[in-house]
N, C-alpha and C positions, 0 to 999 in steps of 0.2 A: 504494499499500500503506500503512503505517503502522502505529503500534500497533492492537492488535486491539479492537473495542469491547467496553465494560463492557455486559453483556447487562441492559438497561431493560425492566423490567415496571411497566407502569401498569393501573389498573382503567378500568373504564368510566367509572368517576364521576370519576377522577384525571384522565383524558383530556377528560373535559368542561371540567372546571376548569380545565386548561391551556391548553385551545383560546380558552377565553374569556379568560384572560391572553394568551396571543400574538395575538388580534385587539385587543385594547386599545389605544386612543389617547391615553388618560388616565394611565395607570400608568407608573411609572419604566421608561426603555428598558432599563435593565440588566435589571429582571426580566420584561419582554416577550421580551429575548432568551435569556433563562434558558430559558423556558418554550419556546421554539421549539427550544432545542438539546434538553432533554429529550424533545418531541414527535420530533425528527429521530433520535435514539437509539432510540426507543422503536419506532420504523417501521423500525430497521436501517438507517440510512443510515449511509455508512462516515464515520469519524472524519476521514478527509482531505477528503471533499466538506463536511462540516459546518464545518470548521475553514479551507476557502479563502476567502481575501480576494477579492473581486472583480474587481481592477485591479492585483492585485500579486503575487508568489510568496511572501511572507513578511509577515507582522505587525509593526508597529513601534511603538513607545509612542505616536505621534502617531494612527497609523491605529485602534488599539486604543481612545484616548481617543476620537476622533472619532466611532468607530462606537458607542460606549458612553455616550458624553457623561458620561463620567470626566474627572477633572483629569489631566493628564501626569505630576504627581508623585505621583498616587495609582497610575496604573497602574505607573510605574516600580517603585514599593514593593511592589507585588502581583508583578512578575516577579522581583524581587530576593528576596521573601518565598519563591517556590516555585520557585527556580531556573531559571526560563524566560529561554531567550537565543536570541529568534528570528532576531537579528541574524547569528548564528553556526552555522557548519555544519562538518561533519568528514565525510571521504571515509571509505569501507571499499570491499572487495572480497572477496566470496567465493570460494575457490577452486573449480573444478568438477573436480578431480583425482579420479578415482575410486580412487585410492590415497594420499589426501591424510593419513588417520590414519598409514598406515604410514609415511611419507614424514617426517613432522612427529616421530614417534617415533625415527627414525633419525639426523636431525638435532640434535634438542634432545640425544639422548643422547651424540653426539660432544662436544656443549658440555659437559655436566653431567659426564659420566664417558669423556674421552678415553682412547683404548688406550693400553697400554704402548708404548714403543720406536716411538713414531709421531708424525708430525707432523700437526696439523688447520689446513688452510688454505682461508679462505673466497677464493673467486676470482669475480671479474666484470670488465666494462670497462666505464668510462665514456667513450662515443663520440663524436664531433662536437663535442668542446669547442672553441669559437670563441676563435681569437685578435683580441681586439679590442681597437683602439687609439682612445681617447677623441680627439674632433677637437680639445679644447684642455685644457689641464694640469686636474689635480684640484686643487682648493682644499683644503687639510688643516684637517682641524678645529680650532677653536681655542674660546676662552672665550666664551660665548654663542652660538654658531653651529654649523651642522653641517658635515660634510664636503660640499664641493661637486663633481659630476660630473655633464658635460653627457650628454643624453639620447641625442646620436648619436655616432657611431663611424664607424672604418673596419674593413674586415673583412680580415683576412690570412689565412684557412685554416684547419681543423681539424687536430686531433689527436685519438687513441684513447688512452686512459690504462688499460692493465691492472695489475689490482693482485691481490695475495694478502694477505689479513692474517691473522697467527699468531694462533692463539686464546688460546696460552699465554700470549705475552708482548705481545701487541698490536703487534710490529713490522710493517711492510709492503715486499713487494718488489713492485716495479712496474717497469712498461716502458711507454714510450711509442711507437706506432707509427702510420702514416699512415690504417691502414684497420682495421677490424674483422671481418675473413673468417677460415676457418678455419685458412687459412695464416698468418695472426699469431697466433691462438690456439695453434696448435701450435709456434710460435716461443718463444711465452710459456711453457709447458709445458717446453720443453728447457731455457729460461733457469731456470727452478724445479728442474730436475732438476739442474743444475750449483751451485745455491744452496745446496739441503737435503744435508746430509751423506747420505752414500751408505748407511748403517747404519740409517736410518730408514726407515719405512713414511710415505706421504703419502697423505692423506684429504683429498680436495678436495672443498669445498661450491659447488655451482653452480647457477644456473638453468636454466631448460627452455629458453634461445636456442636457435636450429637450429644455431648455430655450434657451442656445446659438445656436440650429440649426431651431428655430421657423421662419416659413415663411416670418413674417413682420421683424425679425432681417436681413433675407438673402436678404430682399428688402432693409432695410436701407444699408447694406453691397454694393448691386449694385449702389445705389445714390452716395455712397462716394467710389470712384475708389481707393484712397491713402490706403484704409483699406483692410489688408489682412488677413483673417482666417486660423490657422492651428490648427486643432484637434489633440490633443495626444489621442494613442490608446486605445479601450476599457480597463477598470481596468488598468490602467498606470497613474493615475493622479500625481503619484510619479514624472513623467518626468517638472510637471509644478513647476517651481521656486517658484512661490506665495505661494504654500503649506508651503513651509520653512518658509516663512514669517508671517503666519496664526498662524504656532506654536510659532513664537517667542511673536506676540502679545497676543496669549491666556496665555503663560507662564508668560509675565512680564506685564500685564496690564489688564486682564481679568478674569482668574482663581482665583485668591486670592483677587480679589477686591470686595468692597460693594458698592453697589448703589440704591441710594433712588427711581430713577425713570430711564426710559429709556433716559430722556434726560440727566441726570445724566452719562448714560453709553457712549453714543454720546459722551457727552463731553470729558470723558477718552479716548476715543480711538481718538478722532480728535487730543488730548494734545498729545499723543503716536507718532501719525504718523507725527504731525512738529516735535518733539525732534529726530525721529529717522531720517527723511530725512536732518536735519542739520548735521548729521555726517555719512550719510549712505555711505555702501559701497557693492559693488556689490558680489554676491556668487560666487565664483570661480568654474566654471565646469568643469571638466578634463577628465570625461568620453567620449571617443569616440561611435560612433554608434556601432562599432565592438566589443568594450570591454561589452557593453552592452547584444548583440544578444550572444555573446561568454559565458557570466557569465548565462543568462538564459538557454543557450542549457546544463550547466556543471547540473543547477539545474534540468531541465528535466530528465536528464539519474539519476541523484540521487532518482528522485521521482519514474520513471517507467522504468529505463534501456533504454530508447530509445530518440534519439536526437529530438529538437524540430520540 
């Protein structure tokens, strides 16, 4: 796919002149190449095929310089001038949920206009967190050199971190369990039921993981009427704010740590949560449902030229 082609119309006289330039062996290569591009566009060849390098997945300054016979510094200036960054890419995933719009409005509505006498919690689990012990001590950061970490390690097992982020104040209720089945999720729900004041309704925002929709989980929710489950759309876990918190704990407490046991790992997680809650602040959510839907509509137009 790619960006939709710009319609290029050429007259018979223009085509004859362009074909003459495209066949030339004496004219500048850049001019010949431009003529070839215009002819391919006029013949409705897709942009993806026109731009495809013969032996690579993307262009670089050197490959463009070699292909066009323009100096590397000039190519780099052109890239900077037009904001072209072929060495970079970003990932995306479009939801196929038939109720995508309704779910977006539901979740975003809880963020921007939470109900009275209720608590909104973003719930999820971070599974298979490995207790990795580096084979040699970590060399601390110093003046003029970086922290040194060995590439090899010992594996001491895994744990699953269940977490519920309070949208109002940013605090986190957490619990580490060995597995992440529906049994452990129900255990975490019981933990939340004990932690949240009994006079408050609880609105849980969760993804579509099968554990969260297990029949026994649904039965638990039926027995606990003050709990209300709100599911994010399929492939749209970015709507769940606890995912951002998982990024924080991974970056600050897990990824560069060295743990001699699962118990050591769990202790580090609990220590991080305690200190985080001592000065927690909520994530400021500013995107409205309409702004999200409009952004996705623009993305869809870029991808295939049609609205979402």
